[in-house]
N, C-alpha and C positions, 0 to 999 in steps of 0.2 A: 021760717026762722024761729029760733027759740030765744026768748028774752032771758038775760042773765041778771038783770037788775044792777049791773055795774056800769057806771058812767065815768068816762075819762076825757080829759081835755087834750087838745092838740097843742104842742108847744110851739115856740116861735120858729122852729125849723121844720114844722109840719109833721113831727113825730107823735106817735101815740104808743103808750105802753100796753101791751097785752098782759092781763093779770097772770100771775104765776100759776094759779089754780087751773086756768084755761090752757096755758102752755103745757102743764103737766098732763092734763086729761087728754089733750090732742097730740101729745108727744112732739111738741114744737120745741126745737133746740136752738141755741145760739147759732147763727149762720144758716139756718134753714131758709129756703126760698118760699115765699108766699105769693100766690097768684091773686090778683085783685079783680073782682067783678063788680058791676053795678046792676041794680034792678030798676024796674020801671017806676017804683015808688020813691026813688032817691036813696035807696039803701046801698051801702058798700059792704061787700062780702069778701072776706079773706079765706082762701083755701090753700092748704099746704100743697106746694107744687111737687109733683113726682115725675122726674125725667123718665123713669122706667114705665110709669103709667102712660106717658106720651107714646111709648113704643108697645102698648099692650097688644095690639093686633099682631105686630111682628113677634113679640115675645110668645104669644099664643101659638103662632106657627112654629116657632123654634121648639117649644115644649112638645108640640105634636110630633115633630120630626124625631126628637129624642125618644119619645115614647114608642113610636112606630118602628124605628130602625133598631133600637137597642132593647126595647121592652122595659124601659125605665119609667115608672110613674113619676112625673115631673111637675113641680110648681115653681113659678118665678115670682119673686116678691120685690117690692121697693123696700125702703127702710122700715115701713110700718105695716103694709098689707099685702096680701096675695093678689097679683094682677093677672096671672095666667096659670092655667092648669090643664094637664092632659094625663090620662091614665088613672085619674081619680075623679070623684064626683065634683064637677065644676060647681054645682049648686051648693055643695057642702063646703068647699074651700074658698071660692072667690070672695074677695073683700074682707076675709077674716084677718084679724091682726096677727102679727108674728109675736112670739113669746119673748120675754126679756132675755132668756138664755140664748135664744137664736140671735137676738141683737148683739149680745156680747160675743158670740161666736163669729159673726160677720165683722164686727169692729176689730177683731184680732187680725183680719186681713189674710187669713190662711184657710186653705181648704180643709174642711172637717171630714174625717172618715170614721164610720162607726166602729172600725176595727180598733180604735184607740181605747175601747173599753167603756167609755162614758156614752150615755144615750142622750141625745138632744131632741126634745119635742119642739118642732119649729112653729107650729100653728096653734094658736089659742083655741081651746075647746075641742081639739082633736088629738086623742092620745095615740099618735102614731109616730114613732121615732124616725128621724132622718137617717138615711144610709150615707149620703154625701151632701155637704153644703159648701158651695163655692161663692165667695163674694163677687159682686159685679162692681168693678172699679172704673169710674169715668173721671178723667182728669185728676187722677190720684185720690178721688173722694169715693167713699163707699156709697153706692147708689141703691144696692139691693142684693139679691142672691138668687142663685139657681139651686133648687133643693130637689134631691132625688130620694125616693123611698124604695124599700125592698119590694120587688114585684109580689103581688098577692099569691101567685102560684109557687112562691118560695124557690123559684128557679134561681140558682146561684150564678150571678154574673161576675166575672173577674172584676174586683173592685178597682184595681189599678187602671184597667181599660175604661171602666165607667167614669172614674175620676177624671181621666184625660178628656173624655167627651164633655163632661160637665164644665171643666176648665175652659175648653174651647168655646162652649156656649156662653159662659160668663164673659170671657174676653171679647167675643164678637159683639155681644149686647153693649158692653162698655164702650167699644169703639164706635158703635152706631150712635150712642148718646153724645159722644165728643164731636160728631160731625154736624 
């Protein structure tokens, strides 16, 4: 654990305020779920809860299927980080943060297609634009996204067909989180 030097008191209802600087750094927004852990030394640890992260094994399998059947390099993210990847270097992509422009794209709750003219770089530190971004909606909340890149071999895949596959993947993952 890393000490911040910040001390807060618990109020009479058992609440504690997480400082704004920490919320901003960790991208904790109003309404976000936090998972609570305890350690053997009596410490309490709050971790941002990711419903997509809970399905990471399943999401990895889905990304693998998309990559194998359609040749689409695919990554799946929660609202903050990449949780699954196939057809790209897992070591390079896993646990990387998504970019603010990607967050905005997903918050719009529409499928992004690169044919719209603008290029969205979805992963911080990797300068590779997305071909398709489809938000994962669970109980009408944005939980993450399925992101597809252009294949390395520049093989042109009909974007409408690929978009439908990605929308099915996002819908299926959203339904899995609701159950």
